[in-house]
C-alpha positions as protocol buffer text, in pm:
chain_id: "A"
residue {
  index: 1
  type: MET
  ca { x: -3119 y: -2853 z: 1687 }
}
residue {
  index: 2
  type: ILE
  ca { x: -2990 y: -2861 z: 1332 }
}
residue {
  index: 3
  type: HIS
  ca { x: -2929 y: -3202 z: 1176 }
}
residue {
  index: 4
  type: VAL
  ca { x: -2713 y: -3310 z: 885 }
}
residue {
  index: 5
  type: GLY
  ca { x: -2884 y: -3217 z: 560 }
}
residue {
  index: 6
  type: GLN
  ca { x: -3085 y: -2931 z: 708 }
}
residue {
  index: 7
  type: ASN
  ca { x: -3029 y: -2568 z: 616 }
}
residue {
  index: 8
  type: ALA
  ca { x: -2856 y: -2353 z: 875 }
}
residue {
  index: 9
  type: PRO
  ca { x: -3057 y: -2059 z: 1010 }
}
residue {
  index: 10
  type: ASP
  ca { x: -2958 y: -1729 z: 852 }
}
residue {
  index: 11
  type: PHE
  ca { x: -2717 y: -1521 z: 1062 }
}
residue {
  index: 12
  type: THR
  ca { x: -2468 y: -1239 z: 1020 }
}
residue {
  index: 13
  type: ALA
  ca { x: -2112 y: -1257 z: 1148 }
}
residue {
  index: 14
  type: SER
  ca { x: -1805 y: -1038 z: 1124 }
}
residue {
  index: 15
  type: GLY
  ca { x: -1484 y: -1175 z: 980 }
}
residue {
  index: 16
  type: TYR
  ca { x: -1148 y: -1075 z: 839 }
}
residue {
  index: 17
  type: LEU
  ca { x: -1118 y: -1066 z: 458 }
}
residue {
  index: 18
  type: ASN
  ca { x: -845 y: -906 z: 245 }
}
residue {
  index: 19
  type: GLY
  ca { x: -714 y: -693 z: 533 }
}
residue {
  index: 20
  type: LYS
  ca { x: -1054 y: -561 z: 642 }
}
residue {
  index: 21
  type: VAL
  ca { x: -1317 y: -662 z: 895 }
}
residue {
  index: 22
  type: VAL
  ca { x: -1636 y: -737 z: 704 }
}
residue {
  index: 23
  type: ASN
  ca { x: -1988 y: -853 z: 792 }
}
residue {
  index: 24
  type: THR
  ca { x: -2122 y: -1147 z: 597 }
}
residue {
  index: 25
  type: ARG
  ca { x: -2444 y: -1343 z: 601 }
}
residue {
  index: 26
  type: ILE
  ca { x: -2463 y: -1719 z: 575 }
}
residue {
  index: 27
  type: SER
  ca { x: -2736 y: -1673 z: 312 }
}
residue {
  index: 28
  type: ASP
  ca { x: -2474 y: -1508 z: 86 }
}
residue {
  index: 29
  type: TYR
  ca { x: -2342 y: -1860 z: 31 }
}
residue {
  index: 30
  type: LEU
  ca { x: -2674 y: -2032 z: -42 }
}
residue {
  index: 31
  type: GLY
  ca { x: -2616 y: -2337 z: -262 }
}
residue {
  index: 32
  type: LYS
  ca { x: -2247 y: -2364 z: -169 }
}
residue {
  index: 33
  type: TRP
  ca { x: -2070 y: -2580 z: 85 }
}
residue {
  index: 34
  type: VAL
  ca { x: -1983 y: -2377 z: 394 }
}
residue {
  index: 35
  type: LEU
  ca { x: -1792 y: -2472 z: 708 }
}
residue {
  index: 36
  type: PRO
  ca { x: -1836 y: -2202 z: 973 }
}
residue {
  index: 37
  type: CYS
  ca { x: -1568 y: -2205 z: 1244 }
}
residue {
  index: 38
  type: PHE
  ca { x: -1588 y: -2003 z: 1563 }
}
residue {
  index: 39
  type: TYR
  ca { x: -1288 y: -1925 z: 1783 }
}
residue {
  index: 40
  type: PRO
  ca { x: -1410 y: -1688 z: 2056 }
}
residue {
  index: 41
  type: GLY
  ca { x: -1097 y: -1741 z: 2266 }
}
residue {
  index: 42
  type: ASP
  ca { x: -874 y: -1587 z: 1999 }
}
residue {
  index: 43
  type: PHE
  ca { x: -1008 y: -1239 z: 2068 }
}
residue {
  index: 44
  type: ASP
  ca { x: -1000 y: -1220 z: 2446 }
}
residue {
  index: 45
  type: ASP
  ca { x: -777 y: -1002 z: 2665 }
}
residue {
  index: 46
  type: LEU
  ca { x: -608 y: -1290 z: 2843 }
}
residue {
  index: 47
  type: PRO
  ca { x: -234 y: -1344 z: 2781 }
}
residue {
  index: 48
  type: ALA
  ca { x: -124 y: -1650 z: 2588 }
}
residue {
  index: 49
  type: GLY
  ca { x: -20 y: -1954 z: 2789 }
}
residue {
  index: 50
  type: PRO
  ca { x: 337 y: -2081 z: 2831 }
}
């Protein structure tokens, strides 16, 4: 488990930037504040609710 003040483990994730899907690594932002947010439900095949 990661605790406040510890470094996050390095990982790669795809994202949307300037109209393109790009892969980025968390280590690309070493020394900067980063807030990763994950929304897996936004990309499913289920229709939106009422």
